VMD Tcl script that draws the C-alpha trace (Angstrom):
set ca {
  {0.00 0.00 0.00}
  {1.31 3.44 -0.93}
  {1.03 6.11 1.72}
  {0.86 9.73 0.65}
  {3.04 11.88 2.86}
  {3.46 15.64 2.59}
  {5.45 16.19 5.78}
  {9.20 15.81 6.16}
  {10.53 13.26 8.62}
  {12.11 16.07 10.66}
  {8.78 17.92 10.95}
  {6.92 14.70 11.83}
  {9.46 14.07 14.61}
  {9.11 17.65 15.85}
  {5.31 17.36 15.93}
  {5.53 14.06 17.81}
  {7.94 15.60 20.33}
  {5.53 18.50 20.90}
  {2.61 16.12 21.46}
  {4.61 13.89 23.80}
  {5.64 16.93 25.85}
  {2.00 17.45 26.85}
  {0.79 15.85 30.09}
  {-0.64 12.35 29.65}
  {-4.11 13.39 30.78}
  {-4.17 16.14 28.12}
  {-3.10 13.68 25.39}
  {-5.83 11.29 26.54}
  {-8.40 14.09 26.47}
  {-7.29 15.06 22.94}
  {-7.66 11.47 21.77}
  {-11.11 11.14 23.34}
  {-12.21 14.43 21.78}
  {-11.02 13.26 18.35}
  {-12.87 9.96 18.78}
  {-16.06 11.79 19.81}
  {-15.77 14.05 16.77}
  {-15.22 11.09 14.45}
  {-18.30 9.34 15.88}
  {-20.41 12.48 15.44}
  {-19.29 12.77 11.81}
  {-19.98 9.08 11.27}
  {-23.44 9.34 12.81}
  {-24.39 12.24 10.58}
  {-23.06 10.38 7.53}
  {-24.90 7.15 8.40}
  {-28.33 8.46 9.36}
  {-30.05 11.11 11.37}
  {-31.41 10.38 14.76}
  {-30.69 7.65 17.25}
  {-32.56 4.76 15.64}
  {-31.45 1.16 16.18}
  {-30.29 0.99 12.55}
  {-28.14 4.11 13.00}
  {-26.59 2.73 16.20}
  {-25.91 -0.57 14.42}
  {-24.29 1.19 11.48}
  {-22.07 3.24 13.79}
  {-21.10 0.08 15.68}
  {-20.25 -1.79 12.48}
  {-18.19 1.05 11.04}
  {-16.35 1.69 14.32}
  {-15.91 -1.78 15.84}
  {-17.22 -4.32 13.32}
  {-13.83 -5.76 12.42}
  {-12.87 -6.17 16.10}
  {-15.33 -9.00 16.76}
  {-15.96 -12.44 15.29}
  {-19.27 -12.98 13.48}
  {-21.23 -14.57 16.40}
  {-20.17 -11.84 18.83}
  {-20.91 -9.13 16.27}
  {-24.42 -10.57 15.73}
  {-25.05 -10.75 19.48}
  {-24.07 -7.08 19.86}
  {-26.21 -6.03 16.91}
  {-29.19 -7.86 18.43}
  {-28.64 -6.01 21.71}
  {-28.60 -2.71 19.79}
  {-32.01 -3.54 18.37}
  {-30.62 -3.83 14.87}
}
mol new
graphics top color blue
foreach p $ca { graphics top sphere $p radius 0.5 }
foreach p [lrange $ca 0 end-1] q [lrange $ca 1 end] { graphics top cylinder $p $q radius 0.2 }
display resetview
């Protein structure tokens, strides 16, 4: 797989150093905020509202590959599919 990269290695290292200089709790908060934003974007792309089908679609797009088929089906059933 080809990865497009528009940042020099030196600048990538500098950015990583700046992020790692932040306190751990701040880095965790940043990651959680990014995850929440990604979920909100995904929800609006999948469907409006909080219907069982929207929750199932968000689950599948976010975590679907993390579970085997029987577990995935059990979770989808609990979400009301």
